N, C-alpha and C positions, 0 to 999 in steps of 0.2 A: 952620746948614744941618743937616738930618737926614741922616746918612750912609747911611741905608737907602733914601733917595729921590734917585737921581741926577737932575741937571737934564737938560733936553732936549739940551744940547750938552756936549761934553767939554772945556770951557774953564773958566777962572777957578778958583773955590773947589773944584769937584769934581776938577779936574786936580791941584790942590795936595794934596788928600786922597789921591789915587792915588799921587802921587809920595812922599808921606809913608809910605804903607803899603808901597810897593815898597822902601823903604830896608832892611828886614830881608832881603828877597830878595837885593838887591844886596850887602849886607854879607856874607851867607852865601856868595854866589858869589865875592866878592873874597877872603875869608879863605882859601879853598881855594888860591888862587894864591900866597899868602904862603909856603907851604912849597916852592914850585917852586925848583929849582936847575938852571940859573942863574935869578936873578930876572929877570923879564920885565916890560916896560912893557905897558900895555893894548894899545898899537898893535902891539908885537912879537907878543904873544899872538894878536891878531886876524889878523895876517899869517900866522902858523903855522897857525891854524885854517882860513883860506882856502886855503892851499897844501895842506892835508890834504884838504879837500873838492874841490879842483880841481887835482890833480897835473899839473904841467907848465904851470901858468898863467904868462904872461910878466909882465914888470915893469909894462907899461902896463895890463894887466888887473888886476893886484894893486893898482896905484895907484887905478884906478877903483873897485875894491871897498872900499878903506879910505878913500877920499875924500882922498887926499894927492897931492902933486905927484910925478911920476916921479923927479926927483932925490932927494927925501927918502926915497922907497921904496927906491931903489937903495942909499942909505947904510944904511937899516934892514936890508936884505938882507945887506949887507956884514957888519954886526954879528952877524946870525943865522948867517951862514956861518962867521964866525970862531969862534962858540960851538959849532960842530959840529951845529947844529940844522937847517940848510937847505943845499941844494946847488943850484948852477946847472949845467944840462946842456943840450946842443943838443936842440932840439925834433925829434921824429921826422919831422914834415912838412916842416920847413925847417931846414937846418943853420945858417942865418944867424940864426935866432931862438933865444933862450935861454929855457928853461923852468925853473921853480922847483919843487923837490920836497923833501919832508922827508927827513932822514936817519933811520937807525934810532934814533939818540939823540933826534931831534925827535919821532918817533912815540912813543917811550918816555915822554918828558916829557909829551906830551898825554894819553897813556893814564893816567899816574899822576895828572895833574891831574883828569881826568874821574872817576877812582876816588875821589879825595878829595871832589870836589863831590858825587857821588852819595851818599857816606856822610854828609856833612853835611846834605844835603837829606833823606835817609831819617830821620835822627835828629829833625829838626824835624817832618817830616810825620807821624811816628809819634805825635806828641803832639796831632795834630788829629783830630777826628771824620771818618769816611769821607765824609760829605756835604759837609763844608767842603773836604776835599781835592779832591773832584770839582768843586766850584764854582771853586776856585782854578785847577785845570787848564783848565776851560772859559774862564775869564777870561783866563788867560795865552795860550791858543791864539788867542783872538780878538784880543788885543793884538798878538801876534806877526804875525798875518795883516795887521792894519792897518799895522803898522810896515814890513812888507815891501812894501806897496803904494805907499809913498812915503817918501823920507827925511824924518825929522823935523828934522834939522839940516843945512841946505844949505851951511854953511860948510865949506870945504876945510881939511884939516890939512896941515901941511908947512911 
């Protein structure tokens, strides 16, 4: 297949080429998390990022966001709380509901992680011509939009 001519659909060989090309992006993204302390699993990091975007989210909401069963998410939050990264607190609207919020340590960990990621991406992007950087951004934005419009992996974790 000529890589410059994508097929009419996004399946088969073309999808394999995209996955192969994305490995460098994923690898760069993942390497930045290796320096995080404490070490976090992908699911723990995802939970922290969701709690940062949605302060006060409840366990059921978080479970839905990460695609895991509520009991598994509760145990995940127990570990994050024990590590000092997440705090459970009564929701303002209902004292019976518990919301999840990042602690100062949780915010600091995410901020440091983002700084490492940005530095690593800046280093790679600086070695690319401007036109290719623009094409990369356009492609990633389109991919992100398509990914948000429907889950690509319907399997639940937990």
